[in-house]
C-alpha positions as a printed Julia matrix, in Angstrom:
103×3 Matrix{Float64}:
  12.55   13.26    1.13
   9.25   13.39   -0.71
   5.83   13.38    0.95
   4.07   10.11    0.05
   0.39   10.36   -0.67
  -0.33    6.82    0.48
  -0.47    5.87    4.15
  -0.85    2.83    6.35
  -4.52    1.81    6.5
  -5.45    3.15    2.99
  -7.32    0.91    0.47
  -5.42    0.75   -2.68
  -5.62   -1.0    -6.11
  -2.53   -2.27   -7.98
  -2.47   -0.4   -11.33
   0.73   -2.02  -12.9
   2.73   -5.13  -12.83
   2.0    -8.84  -12.17
  -0.78   -8.27   -9.67
  -2.63   -5.54  -11.63
  -6.24   -5.3   -10.59
  -5.89   -6.65   -7.09
  -6.91   -4.69   -4.07
  -5.81   -4.54   -0.39
  -5.21   -2.34    2.53
  -1.63   -1.0     3.11
  -0.02   -2.42    6.12
   3.44   -0.88    6.16
   5.09    1.94    4.05
   8.73    2.23    3.53
   9.42    5.94    2.94
  13.08    5.78    1.96
  12.43    3.08   -0.63
   9.13    4.38   -1.92
   7.51    0.95   -1.46
   4.55   -0.35    0.49
   3.28   -3.73    1.74
  -0.28   -4.52    0.71
  -2.26   -7.15    2.44
  -2.85  -10.22    0.41
  -1.06   -8.92   -2.71
   2.42   -9.87   -3.98
   2.8   -12.99   -1.96
   6.22  -14.65   -2.28
   7.42  -17.95   -0.93
  10.52  -17.84    1.54
  12.34  -21.06    2.62
  13.09  -21.05    6.38
  15.55  -23.17    8.41
  14.12  -24.72   11.68
  14.54  -22.4    14.51
  13.09  -21.9    18.09
  10.23  -19.76   16.65
   9.38  -22.13   13.76
  10.72  -25.6    14.8
   9.5   -27.15   11.58
  11.03  -24.75    9.21
   9.86  -25.08    5.5
   8.43  -22.72    3.07
   6.52  -19.82    4.27
   4.33  -17.34    2.26
   4.77  -13.75    2.93
   3.84  -10.34    1.41
   6.56   -8.66   -0.53
   6.65   -4.83   -1.01
   5.31   -3.02   -4.18
   6.49    0.31   -5.64
   4.01    3.13   -4.49
   3.8     4.31   -8.12
   2.09    1.03   -9.01
  -0.59    1.83   -6.53
  -3.78    3.83   -6.86
  -5.87    5.14   -3.87
  -9.54    3.81   -3.51
 -12.13    6.29   -2.3
 -14.92    5.13    0.11
 -17.1     4.63   -2.95
 -14.49    2.22   -4.42
 -13.34    4.34   -7.18
  -9.65    5.13   -8.14
  -8.47    8.55   -7.56
  -5.23   10.65   -7.47
  -4.37   12.45   -4.16
  -3.65   16.09   -3.51
  -2.87   18.18   -0.63
  -4.54   21.54    0.42
  -4.71   23.7     3.45
  -8.12   23.81    5.39
  -8.57   25.63    8.65
  -4.66   25.9     8.99
  -4.08   22.19    8.64
  -2.72   20.3     5.67
  -5.2    17.67    4.48
  -5.25   15.05    1.68
  -8.1    15.11   -0.77
  -9.31   13.12   -3.65
  -8.75   14.82   -6.97
 -11.72   13.04   -8.61
 -14.45   13.89   -6.18
 -12.76   16.82   -4.32
 -13.57   15.4    -0.92
 -11.14   15.15    2.07
  -9.62   11.63    2.69
Protein backbone atom coordinates (compact mmCIF):
# COMPACT_ATOMS: atom_id res chain seq x y z
CA UNK A 1 0.00 0.00 0.00
CA UNK A 2 1.22 3.50 -0.78
CA UNK A 3 1.60 6.28 1.75
CA UNK A 4 -1.04 8.93 1.17
CA UNK A 5 0.01 12.55 1.46
CA UNK A 6 -3.44 13.83 2.44
CA UNK A 7 -4.85 13.07 5.88
CA UNK A 8 -8.12 13.61 7.72
CA UNK A 9 -8.45 17.23 8.84
CA UNK A 10 -6.36 18.73 6.02
CA UNK A 11 -7.72 21.67 4.06
CA UNK A 12 -7.68 20.84 0.35
CA UNK A 13 -8.64 22.35 -3.00
CA UNK A 14 -10.10 20.35 -5.89
CA UNK A 15 -7.80 20.74 -8.92
CA UNK A 16 -9.64 18.60 -11.48
CA UNK A 17 -13.13 17.41 -12.33
CA UNK A 18 -16.61 18.88 -12.04
CA UNK A 19 -15.92 20.56 -8.69
CA UNK A 20 -12.61 22.19 -9.72
CA UNK A 21 -11.76 25.21 -7.58
CA UNK A 22 -13.86 24.32 -4.53
CA UNK A 23 -12.26 23.96 -1.10
CA UNK A 24 -13.04 22.04 2.06
CA UNK A 25 -11.62 19.91 4.85
CA UNK A 26 -11.07 16.17 4.50
CA UNK A 27 -13.48 14.24 6.72
CA UNK A 28 -12.55 10.68 5.78
CA UNK A 29 -9.85 8.92 3.74
CA UNK A 30 -10.22 5.51 2.06
CA UNK A 31 -6.65 4.25 1.76
CA UNK A 32 -7.41 1.12 -0.29
CA UNK A 33 -9.40 3.08 -2.90
CA UNK A 34 -7.16 6.21 -2.93
CA UNK A 35 -10.24 8.36 -2.33
CA UNK A 36 -11.28 10.98 0.22
CA UNK A 37 -14.50 12.67 1.32
CA UNK A 38 -14.25 16.47 1.40
CA UNK A 39 -16.75 18.47 3.43
CA UNK A 40 -19.24 20.34 1.20
CA UNK A 41 -17.76 19.11 -2.09
CA UNK A 42 -19.14 16.53 -4.57
CA UNK A 43 -22.65 16.44 -3.12
CA UNK A 44 -24.91 13.70 -4.52
CA UNK A 45 -28.57 12.94 -4.00
CA UNK A 46 -29.56 9.54 -2.64
CA UNK A 47 -33.11 8.20 -2.59
CA UNK A 48 -33.94 6.52 0.73
CA UNK A 49 -36.83 4.32 1.78
CA UNK A 50 -38.67 5.09 5.00
CA UNK A 51 -37.06 3.36 7.99
CA UNK A 52 -36.93 3.66 11.77
CA UNK A 53 -34.06 6.17 11.54
CA UNK A 54 -35.72 8.29 8.85
CA UNK A 55 -39.47 7.65 9.00
CA UNK A 56 -40.20 10.05 6.15
CA UNK A 57 -37.63 8.73 3.66
CA UNK A 58 -37.14 10.79 0.52
CA UNK A 59 -34.13 12.38 -1.15
CA UNK A 60 -31.03 12.96 0.98
CA UNK A 61 -27.95 14.94 -0.07
CA UNK A 62 -24.60 13.51 1.01
CA UNK A 63 -20.94 13.87 0.12
CA UNK A 64 -19.38 11.39 -2.31
CA UNK A 65 -15.70 10.51 -2.41
CA UNK A 66 -13.11 12.14 -4.72
CA UNK A 67 -9.88 10.69 -6.07
CA UNK A 68 -6.92 11.91 -4.02
CA UNK A 69 -5.04 12.73 -7.24
CA UNK A 70 -7.68 15.44 -7.87
CA UNK A 71 -6.92 17.17 -4.55
CA UNK A 72 -4.19 19.64 -3.66
CA UNK A 73 -3.21 20.48 -0.08
CA UNK A 74 -3.58 24.10 1.05
CA UNK A 75 -1.01 25.62 3.42
CA UNK A 76 -1.91 27.78 6.40
CA UNK A 77 -1.50 30.83 4.12
CA UNK A 78 -4.04 29.40 1.66
CA UNK A 79 -1.72 28.51 -1.22
CA UNK A 80 -1.64 25.18 -3.01
CA UNK A 81 1.39 22.99 -2.46
CA UNK A 82 2.74 19.52 -3.02
CA UNK A 83 3.66 17.37 -0.04
CA UNK A 84 6.95 15.66 0.70
CA UNK A 85 8.34 13.56 3.53
CA UNK A 86 11.63 13.97 5.41
CA UNK A 87 13.24 12.83 8.65
CA UNK A 88 13.60 15.43 11.43
CA UNK A 89 14.94 14.49 14.86
CA UNK A 90 14.36 10.81 14.10
CA UNK A 91 10.70 11.31 13.11
CA UNK A 92 9.14 11.25 9.66
CA UNK A 93 7.28 14.52 8.98
CA UNK A 94 5.29 15.99 6.09
CA UNK A 95 6.49 19.27 4.62
CA UNK A 96 5.32 21.76 2.01
CA UNK A 97 7.47 21.64 -1.11
CA UNK A 98 6.56 25.25 -1.94
CA UNK A 99 7.48 26.92 1.36
CA UNK A 100 9.60 24.08 2.85
CA UNK A 101 7.71 24.31 6.19
CA UNK A 102 6.52 21.34 8.25
CA UNK A 103 2.78 20.65 7.97
